[in-house]
N, C-alpha and C positions, 0 to 999 in steps of 0.2 A: 464478509459475505459478498457473493457476486450478484449483480443485477442481471436477471435473465432476459429482460427486454428493455430497450432504451425508452426514456421519456424525456420530454423537453422541459417539463415543469413539475417536479415531484409534489404530490399533494401536501397541503398544509403550509406551503410557503406564502408569505405575504409581505407587503411593504413595510410592516411594522418591525421586521427583523432589523437588528443592528449588526454592523460588521466589525470585525476585529482582524487586523492584519499584523504582519510580523516584521520586526527590525531590531536594531540595537543589539547585535551580537547574540542572537538567540533568545532574547526576552521580548515579551509582548508589551507594546505601548499603545496608547490611544485613549479614547474616551468612550462613554456609553452611547454616543451618537455615531452616525456613520462616519468612518474615517478611512483614510487611505495611506498605506505605506508599503514599501517594497521589501521583500525578503532580502536582507543584507547578508553578505557572506563571502569574503575573500575571493577565491578563484572559481566559485561555483559557476557551472555552465548555464544555469537557469536564472534569468532575470525577471521572471514572472512573479506576480504577487500571489500570496496565499492569504485567503480571507476566511474568516469564520463568521457565520450568520447565526444569531441566536435570539431568543425572546426572553424578556425579563419577567413576563407575566403570562398567565394562561396555560393551556394544555402543554405546551412545549417549553415552559419556563425552566431556566437553569437555576442552580443554587446561587444565592447572592453573596456567599462568604467571600471576603476579600482580605486575606491574611497580610498581603504586602501593601495594602491600602493605596493602590494606584488607580482606583476607580473602576477596575475591571473585575468581573467575577472570576475567581480562581479557576473554576471548572472550565470556563471557556479559554482562559489563558493557557492552561495546561494542555488542553487538546491541541491548541496551536503550537505550543512549544514542542510537543512530541512529534507532530507532523513535520515541523522544520528539522528536527533532529533526525527523523527517518530519511528525509530528503538528503540531508548532509551525509549521513552514514552510507546509504546505499548508492547514491549517485556520485558524490565527490570522493568519499573515502574508499569505497569498494569498487567503483566503476561500473555499476549497473546502468542500464540505459536510462537516460533522463526522459521522463514522459513528455516534457515540453519540447524536446528536440527530435522526437520521432515523427515520422511522416503523418501518422494517424492523428496526432494531437498538436501538430506544430502551429496551428492557427489559434490555439487557446491563449487567452490573455490572462486567465486566472486559474488557480486551483481554489475552488469554492467548497467550503465545508459547512454543512447545515446540521445544527443540533435539533433533534426531534424526539418526541416521546417514543419509547420503545414499542408501544402498542401499534404505532404507525409503521415502524420499520420492520417489526417482527424479528428483530435481531439486534445485536449491539452496534452493528455498522452495515453499511451498504454502499458499495462502489459502483459507479456508472461506467459502462464500457464504451460509451459514445459521447461526443461533445454535447454540452447542454447549453440551452439559451434560457437564462433566468430573467432577462429584462429588468435588471436591478436599476433603481433610480440612479442617474448619473453616469451609467455605463453608455458608451457610444452604441448606436444602433448596429445590430449584427454581432455584438460581443458574444463570444462563446467561451466556455470554461470546461475544464476537466473537474470532476466533482466526486465527493462521497459524503454520506451522512453518518452521523454518530448519535447514538441514543443519549437522551438527557440523563440516563442513569450511569453513564460511563464517567469514571474518575480516572483521568489519564495517568496520574501518579501511581496508580496501582492496577491499571488495565491498559493493555497494549493494542486496543482496537484501532486507534488512529494509524499506528504504524502498519498494522495488518492491512487496512484499507488502502493506504498509500502504496503498499507493495502490489496490490491488485492493479493499481494504475500503471505501475511499471510493466506488469504482465500485459495489460490491455494495449498499451502503447506499442508493444513490440511484436506480439503474436496474436493471431485470431483464435488459437486453440483455447477453449475454456473448460475442457473436461475436468470435472471436479477433483479427481485424484491428483491431477497436476496443479490446478489453480488454487484450490483450497489447501492442499497438502503443503505446497511450497510457501503459501501465505502464512500458514500456521508455523512452519519452520522459521520464517522470517522474524517472528516475534522475539526470538532469542537474540537478535542483533542488539536491541536496546535492553532486553530483559536480563534477569539473573541467570548465569550459567551459559555454557558454550552451546548447548543443544538441549532440545526437549527429550521426552522419554524415548527410549530405543528398544523396540522389540527385535528379537533375533530374526535376521533375514536368512531364511532357510538355505537359499541357494541363489546364485546368479550365473548365467541368465535364468530368468524365471521360467518355471514350467507353465504349460498352458493353463492348468488349474490355478496356479498362483497368480498368473496374469489376470484371469477372469475375476478372481477375488479382489485384486488390487483395483481393477477398473470400477468396481462397485463402491469403493470407498470415497470419502470426501476428506474431512479434517483428519480422520484416523490414518490416512495414508502417510502423514508426517511421521507418526510413531512406527508404522510397520514397513515403510519403504524409504522415504527421503532421509530421515534421521539416521537409520542404519547405513545407508550409502554414504552419507556425509561423514560419518564416523570412520568408515572404512577408508575413504579417500583422503581425509584431512585430519590426521591424528593430532596435530598441534592446535589447529583452530584459533589462530591469533589474528586480531585486527591489525593491519599494518600501520606503522607510524606515519604521520603526515601532518601538515599544518591544519588540514580539515579536522583530523582527529583531535588535535589540541583544542580547537574551538568547541567541538562536540563534548569533550571532557569538562569544559567550563560551564555547560548548560545545566540549569537546575529548574525544578518545578517551584511553585510558589511556596511550598513548605520547606524549601532548602535542599531537598533530596536530589541527588544526581540523576539526570535523565539516562545517561549511559551507565549501566550498572557494573560492567567489567570489560576487560579487553579481550574476551574470548568469544568466538563465533564460528563454530565448526561448519565447514563445507561451503563457505560463501563463494569461493571462486568457482566451484563445481556448479552450484545452482545458478550463478550469474551466467556461466557459459551455456547451461541448458536453455535458459530463456533467450539468450542471443541467437543460438543455433535454431531454436524453434521459430524465431522470427524470419529465418531463411527458408526452412523446410516447409513452412505452411504454404508457401507459393507452389512448391512441388506437389503438396497434397491437393491444393486447389485444382491444379491441372490434371493430376492423375485420377482424382476422384470425380472429375467432371462437375465440380460445383459451378453454378452460374452466379452465385454471390455468397458472401459470408453471412448467411442467415443465422438466426439463433440456433436453429436445428443443426446447421452444419458446424457451427462453432462448438457444439456439445456432442457431435456425432461420434459414436463408438469407432467409426472408421478412422478417426484421428489417432487412436491409441497406438497403432503400429508405428506411426511417424514419430510420436513422442518417444516411444521405446527405442527407435532407431537412433535418435539423437543421444539418448542416455548411453546406449551401448557403445556408440562411437567415441564419446568422451571418456568412458571408463577404459576403453581399449588403449587410449593414448596416455593414461595415467602411468 
């Protein structure tokens, strides 16, 4: 889910949170107290830390089950593991933009994940489109983070919310366009990168290019645009839908959740190069839109403006024409 307005300190956060970070070849290590470690991983371009903040008691408490008896709640460990896997898959294996390396987020020191009760989030997850200042104990003054929150009801071994929210950070780092049919549609598509199957449900795409009525219908969609637009296009463009072999993929294949199940469910993911190129090209054309639409800043209103739709479609049409 997208954050429609930026905040510097999401409600419900306090200094009783404990943090969990990632290392040791895709597995979480640490203690129930605040700890620090860096996301390890071969040739990954990102050297920033990924931290998970959670509470053991109270409204936002996570479940205490610890199957692997390493002193960390499985629920928290699995959220972290899936996020690291999503970073490895999209950034290193498939070549999507690294949020930490893009101009908008380059000053971030951490990717911070907070686990909060669903009643506070109003959804399973919530990604923030601007850098956040959490003022965590021990962080240097002025530390900023990219961030998302996950509901305490989410069990990552059977729910791909962390990967979905990480994909939003890829979008936000690259383009200012946040029109729901693009942002939520491609984020829903992205869940099948780690999930079972190459692609989500596919509704028949009546025609391409879209008629004016079809475009207007699409622009009103959010998550459903995956089934009705992005998935059909992906299937049309990428019949094989294979994840390419690489050293990063081998590390990804070795990652497991605390119950022993594989994080990467299969080697198929339809349309990844097409969606990657859409996001990269949108990161270029949004500057054209800014100038031609005479925006004075990328306000929330402008990021969601219907005027952006023509530029998004222009990028898609251009990529399809070159297939």
